[in-house]
C-alpha positions as CSV (number, residue, x, y, z in Angstrom):
1,M,9.3,-27.7,11.2
2,T,10.9,-30.9,9.9
3,S,14.5,-31.2,8.8
4,I,13.7,-31.0,5.1
5,F,14.4,-27.3,5.0
6,N,17.9,-26.1,4.3
7,I,18.4,-22.4,3.4
8,E,21.8,-23.1,1.8
9,N,20.1,-25.2,-0.8
10,L,17.9,-22.3,-1.8
11,V,20.1,-19.2,-2.1
12,R,21.4,-18.4,-5.5
13,K,25.1,-19.1,-5.9
14,S,25.8,-15.5,-7.0
15,V,24.1,-14.2,-3.9
16,K,25.7,-16.7,-1.6
17,G,29.2,-15.5,-2.4
18,L,28.2,-11.8,-2.6
19,K,29.8,-9.2,-0.4
20,P,27.2,-6.5,0.1
21,Y,28.0,-2.8,-0.6
22,S,29.1,-1.0,2.6
23,S,28.0,2.6,2.7
24,A,29.4,5.4,4.8
25,R,26.5,5.1,7.2
26,D,27.2,1.4,7.6
27,E,30.8,1.9,8.5
28,Y,30.1,4.7,11.1
29,V,26.9,4.4,13.0
30,S,26.1,7.6,14.9
31,D,25.3,7.4,18.6
32,G,23.7,10.8,18.6
33,S,26.9,12.7,19.6
34,A,27.7,15.9,17.8
35,M,30.1,15.0,15.0
36,V,31.6,16.6,11.9
37,F,30.5,14.3,9.1
38,L,33.0,14.4,6.2
39,D,32.7,10.7,5.2
40,A,29.8,10.5,2.6
41,N,30.4,13.4,0.2
42,E,27.1,15.0,1.3
43,N,26.2,18.6,0.9
44,P,27.1,20.0,4.4
45,F,24.4,22.7,4.5
46,D,21.6,21.5,6.8
47,N,18.1,21.5,5.2
48,G,16.7,18.5,7.1
49,V,17.5,15.9,4.3
50,N,21.0,16.7,3.3
51,R,22.4,13.6,5.1
52,Y,21.9,10.0,4.0
53,P,19.3,8.1,5.9
54,D,20.1,5.2,8.3
55,P,20.5,2.3,5.8
56,Q,19.2,-0.1,8.4
57,Q,16.3,2.0,9.7
58,R,17.3,1.1,13.3
59,S,14.9,3.3,15.1
60,L,11.9,2.1,13.1
61,K,12.9,-1.5,13.4
62,A,13.3,-1.2,17.2
63,L,9.8,0.1,17.4
64,L,8.3,-2.6,15.2
65,S,10.3,-5.2,17.1
66,D,8.8,-4.1,20.3
67,Q,5.2,-4.0,19.0
68,K,5.3,-7.2,16.9
69,G,7.5,-9.4,19.2
70,V,10.0,-10.1,16.4
71,S,13.8,-9.5,16.9
72,E,15.3,-6.5,15.0
73,Q,17.5,-8.9,13.2
74,G,14.4,-10.6,11.8
75,I,13.1,-7.4,10.1
76,L,13.8,-5.9,6.7
77,L,12.2,-2.7,5.5
78,G,11.6,-1.9,1.8
79,N,10.4,0.7,-0.5
80,G,6.9,-0.7,-0.4
81,S,6.1,-4.4,-0.2
82,D,6.8,-4.7,-3.9
83,E,10.5,-4.1,-3.3
84,V,10.5,-6.7,-0.5
85,L,8.9,-9.2,-2.8
86,D,11.4,-8.5,-5.6
87,L,14.3,-8.9,-3.2
88,I,13.0,-12.4,-2.3
89,F,12.8,-13.3,-6.0
90,R,16.4,-12.1,-6.6
91,A,17.8,-13.8,-3.5
92,F,16.4,-17.3,-4.1
93,C,15.2,-17.7,-7.7
94,E,17.7,-18.5,-10.5
95,P,16.5,-16.8,-13.7
96,N,15.4,-19.2,-16.5
97,Q,15.7,-22.2,-14.1
98,D,13.6,-21.9,-11.0
99,N,9.8,-21.7,-10.5
100,I,7.4,-20.3,-8.0
101,I,3.8,-21.2,-7.2
102,T,1.0,-18.6,-6.9
103,L,-2.7,-19.2,-6.1
104,P,-5.0,-17.1,-8.3
105,P,-7.1,-15.1,-7.9
106,T,-4.5,-13.2,-5.9
107,Y,-2.3,-10.1,-5.8
108,G,-1.0,-9.5,-9.4
109,M,2.5,-8.4,-8.6
110,Y,3.7,-12.0,-7.8
111,K,3.1,-12.8,-11.5
112,V,4.7,-9.6,-12.7
113,L,7.8,-10.1,-10.5
114,A,8.1,-13.6,-11.8
115,G,8.1,-12.3,-15.3
116,I,10.6,-9.5,-14.5
117,N,13.0,-12.0,-12.9
118,A,12.6,-14.7,-15.6
119,V,11.1,-17.2,-13.2
120,E,8.3,-19.6,-14.1
121,N,5.0,-19.0,-12.4
122,R,3.0,-22.1,-11.7
123,E,-0.6,-21.1,-11.0
124,I,-2.8,-23.4,-8.9
125,L,-6.3,-22.0,-8.7
126,L,-8.0,-21.6,-5.3
127,T,-10.9,-23.9,-4.6
128,E,-14.5,-22.6,-5.3
129,D,-14.6,-21.3,-1.7
130,F,-11.3,-19.5,-2.2
131,Q,-9.0,-21.8,-0.2
132,P,-5.6,-23.3,-1.1
133,A,-5.8,-26.6,-3.0
134,V,-3.0,-28.2,-0.9
135,D,-2.7,-31.5,-2.7
136,Q,-2.5,-29.8,-6.1
137,I,0.0,-27.2,-4.9
138,L,2.3,-29.9,-3.5
139,G,1.8,-31.9,-6.6
140,A,3.1,-29.0,-8.7
141,V,6.3,-28.8,-6.7
142,D,9.6,-30.0,-8.1
143,D,13.3,-29.6,-7.2
144,K,13.3,-26.2,-8.9
145,T,10.3,-24.8,-6.9
146,K,11.7,-22.1,-4.6
147,L,8.7,-20.1,-3.3
148,I,5.0,-20.4,-2.7
149,F,3.1,-17.1,-2.4
150,I,0.1,-17.0,-0.1
151,C,-1.9,-13.8,0.3
152,S,-4.0,-14.1,3.5
153,P,-6.3,-12.3,3.9
154,N,-6.4,-12.6,0.2
155,N,-6.7,-9.9,-2.4
156,P,-9.2,-9.7,-4.3
157,T,-11.4,-12.2,-2.4
158,G,-11.0,-10.8,1.1
159,N,-11.0,-14.1,3.0
160,A,-8.4,-15.5,5.3
161,F,-7.0,-18.9,4.4
162,D,-7.4,-22.0,6.6
163,S,-4.5,-22.2,9.0
164,G,-4.4,-26.0,8.7
165,A,-3.8,-25.7,4.9
166,I,-1.0,-23.2,5.4
167,R,0.6,-25.3,8.1
168,E,0.5,-28.4,5.8
169,L,2.4,-26.4,3.1
170,L,4.9,-25.2,5.6
171,D,5.5,-28.8,6.9
172,N,5.9,-30.4,3.5
173,F,7.6,-27.8,1.2
174,R,11.3,-27.7,1.0
175,G,11.3,-24.1,-0.2
176,I,10.1,-20.9,1.3
177,V,6.4,-20.0,2.0
178,V,5.8,-16.3,1.7
179,I,2.6,-15.1,3.5
180,D,1.5,-11.7,2.4
181,E,-0.4,-10.1,5.3
182,A,-1.1,-6.7,3.8
183,Y,-4.7,-6.9,5.3
184,I,-4.0,-8.7,8.6
185,D,-4.9,-5.7,10.7
186,F,-8.5,-6.0,9.6
187,S,-8.8,-9.8,10.2
188,K,-10.0,-11.8,13.2
189,T,-7.3,-14.4,12.3
190,K,-3.9,-14.3,14.0
191,S,-0.8,-13.2,12.2
192,W,1.7,-15.8,11.3
193,L,4.5,-13.7,13.0
194,G,4.1,-15.9,16.1
195,Q,5.2,-19.0,14.0
196,L,8.5,-17.6,12.6
197,E,10.6,-19.5,15.2
198,Q,8.7,-22.8,14.5
199,Y,9.1,-22.5,10.7
200,P,12.5,-21.4,9.4
201,N,11.0,-21.6,5.8
202,L,8.4,-18.9,6.6
203,I,8.5,-15.3,5.4
204,V,5.7,-12.8,6.5
205,T,5.3,-9.5,4.7
206,Q,3.2,-6.6,5.9
207,T,2.7,-3.0,4.9
208,L,2.0,0.4,6.2
209,S,-0.3,1.1,3.1
210,K,-3.5,-0.3,4.4
211,A,-4.4,-0.1,8.2
212,Y,-1.8,2.5,8.8
213,G,-3.0,4.7,6.0
214,M,0.4,5.4,4.6
215,A,0.2,4.2,1.0
216,G,1.9,7.4,-0.2
217,I,5.2,6.8,1.7
218,R,5.8,3.3,0.3
219,L,6.9,1.3,3.3
220,G,6.8,-2.5,3.3
221,V,8.0,-4.9,6.1
222,C,9.5,-8.3,5.8
223,Y,9.7,-10.6,8.9
224,A,11.7,-13.8,8.8
225,S,14.6,-15.7,10.4
226,E,17.8,-13.9,10.9
227,E,19.4,-16.1,8.2
228,I,16.9,-15.1,5.6
229,I,17.0,-11.4,6.5
230,T,20.9,-11.5,6.3
231,I,20.6,-12.8,2.8
232,L,18.1,-10.2,1.7
233,N,20.3,-7.4,3.3
234,K,23.1,-8.5,1.0
235,I,21.2,-7.4,-2.1
236,K,19.0,-4.5,-0.9
237,P,20.0,-1.0,-2.1
238,P,22.0,0.7,0.6
239,Y,19.5,3.6,1.2
240,N,16.3,2.0,0.0
241,V,14.0,3.7,2.6
242,N,14.4,7.5,2.6
243,Q,14.7,9.8,5.6
244,L,11.2,11.3,5.2
245,T,9.6,7.9,5.0
246,Q,11.4,6.7,8.1
247,E,10.4,9.7,10.1
248,K,6.7,9.6,8.9
249,A,6.5,5.9,9.5
250,F,8.0,6.1,13.0
251,A,5.4,8.8,14.0
252,R,2.5,6.8,12.6
253,V,3.5,3.4,14.0
254,S,4.0,5.1,17.4
255,D,0.4,6.4,17.3
256,T,-1.2,3.1,18.1
257,S,-4.5,4.4,19.5
258,V,-5.2,6.5,16.4
259,V,-4.5,3.6,14.1
260,A,-6.6,1.2,16.2
261,N,-9.5,3.7,16.1
262,E,-9.3,4.0,12.4
263,V,-9.3,0.2,11.9
264,N,-12.3,-0.2,14.2
265,Q,-14.2,2.5,12.2
266,I,-13.4,0.8,8.9
267,L,-14.6,-2.5,10.3
268,K,-17.9,-1.0,11.5
269,E,-18.3,0.7,8.1
270,R,-17.6,-2.6,6.4
271,D,-20.4,-4.3,8.3
272,A,-22.8,-1.4,7.5
273,L,-21.8,-1.5,3.9
274,E,-22.4,-5.3,3.7
275,N,-25.9,-4.9,5.3
276,A,-26.8,-2.2,2.8
277,L,-25.6,-4.3,-0.2
278,E,-27.7,-7.2,0.9
279,E,-30.8,-5.1,0.1
280,L,-29.9,-4.6,-3.6
281,D,-31.6,-6.9,-6.1
282,F,-28.7,-6.9,-8.5
283,V,-26.2,-8.0,-5.8
284,Q,-26.0,-11.8,-6.1
285,K,-23.4,-12.6,-3.5
286,I,-21.2,-10.8,-0.9
287,Y,-18.1,-12.8,-0.1
288,P,-16.9,-12.9,3.5
289,S,-14.2,-10.4,4.2
290,N,-11.3,-10.2,6.6
291,A,-10.0,-7.1,4.8
292,N,-10.9,-3.5,4.3
293,F,-12.9,-4.3,1.2
294,L,-15.8,-6.4,0.0
295,L,-15.8,-8.6,-3.1
296,V,-19.4,-8.5,-4.5
297,K,-20.9,-10.6,-7.3
298,V,-23.4,-8.6,-9.3
299,D,-25.7,-9.3,-12.3
300,D,-23.4,-7.4,-14.8
301,A,-20.1,-6.1,-13.5
302,N,-19.1,-4.2,-16.6
303,K,-22.5,-2.4,-16.7
304,R,-22.5,-1.6,-12.9
305,Y,-18.9,-0.4,-13.0
306,D,-19.6,2.0,-15.9
307,E,-22.7,3.3,-14.1
308,L,-20.7,4.0,-10.9
309,I,-18.0,5.8,-12.9
310,Q,-20.7,8.0,-14.5
311,N,-21.8,8.9,-10.9
312,R,-18.2,9.7,-10.0
313,V,-17.6,6.6,-7.8
314,V,-14.6,4.5,-8.7
315,V,-14.5,0.8,-7.7
316,R,-12.5,-2.1,-9.1
317,N,-13.9,-4.5,-11.6
318,R,-12.3,-7.9,-10.8
319,S,-14.2,-9.9,-13.5
320,N,-11.1,-10.7,-15.4
321,Q,-9.7,-12.7,-12.5
322,P,-10.2,-16.5,-12.2
323,L,-13.3,-17.5,-10.2
324,C,-14.4,-13.8,-10.1
325,A,-16.8,-13.5,-12.9
326,N,-19.1,-10.4,-12.6
327,T,-17.5,-9.2,-9.4
328,L,-16.7,-5.7,-8.1
329,R,-14.2,-5.0,-5.3
330,L,-15.4,-2.2,-3.1
331,T,-13.0,-0.6,-0.7
332,V,-14.5,0.6,2.5
333,G,-14.4,4.4,2.6
334,T,-15.3,7.1,5.0
335,P,-18.9,7.1,6.3
336,E,-19.7,9.9,3.8
337,E,-18.1,8.0,0.9
338,N,-19.9,4.8,1.8
339,K,-23.3,6.7,1.9
340,K,-22.5,8.1,-1.5
341,L,-21.8,4.6,-2.8
342,I,-25.0,3.1,-1.4
343,A,-27.1,6.0,-2.6
344,T,-25.7,5.6,-6.0
345,L,-26.2,1.9,-6.1
346,K,-29.8,2.2,-5.0
347,Q,-30.5,4.5,-7.9
348,L,-29.3,1.9,-10.4
349,Q,-32.0,-0.7,-9.6
C-alpha cells in the first residue's frame, strides 16, 4: 500500500476525541476465579444469563483469531454484519458532508445505511459481466469520498470480483475499501484476510449467517487493522453481542468438520441444481456462482415467481435490480428442497 492512506484524515472529529463508555465488565475482567460480583447492578440469582456478557467477546475472538490467522486486536464482532457496517459509517462518514461508493447490483443495506446516516451514496454500476468498473469508480471519487463497498462474492449476482480490479482500488483510493465476504466460504477465490497487513485501508467483513448456518443468532465479524478496530470499539454499544449468541457461536465455530461438510454438500447441490436448470426451456441464462445461490435469467420472472409461490416454493425476484431484468435468485436448499424446486419448475414448461 502506498503512503496516500492516512487513517487520521478519515475519522470523524467527534469520534476522534471520543472517550468510549467503560462498562463494569471492561474495568474488571474475570480470570475464571470464584468472585462475588457486586459491581454491575445485576440480579444476583443465577439463571445462566443474569450476568452481563463479555463486552469484548474474548473467547470467541481468540478462536476466530486462531482459525483465520488475524490478531485478536484486529477483530470486532457485531449484532449481525449490519451493525458492523453501520459502525463503519458512523466512525468515518460525516453526515450531510461525506459520500460513499457502491456497485449495484449489490447488497441493499449499504444504500439503506447511507440514507440512515445522511451520507451520499454514489452508485457506479457493475459492467455487463458483473465486474467493478475501476476507472469509473476512481473517477467518481473526491475529497469527501470515505468508503467504497465491495461485495465479493456478490449478492445478488453470485460471482467473485477480479482480484486485480480490487487491488487497483486499494492502491489508488485514499479512503477505506470494505470487502463484504458474506459468501466467501462457498467460493474458490481466496479471502482478502491475508492482505490486511499489506493494505491498512482494507476492512473485511464476514458473517455466521451463511456457511455457518446461524442467521438466527445475528453475528457479524469485522477484520481490519488494529487502528481501525480501536476506532470502531470507541462507538460500539458496550454489550452488543449477547451471552447466548457468544456461546452458540463459539460452539458452532469450533465444530469445523460439521461446517465443512455442510458447505461441501451445498456446493454439490448447487452444481446439481445448475445442471437441472439447464434443461428448462424458459431458463435463458444461469450466471456463474461462487455463493450458495444461483442467479437465473428466465423468460418472465414475475410470472415464474408467482407460479412458484402458488406451488409453495419461495425464491427471490431480483428483476428490480440494475442489470438483472427477469432474474430469479435461487438459494441452494437441502436435497429434498432442491428436488421439490426442480420438479415444480419442470411442471411449469
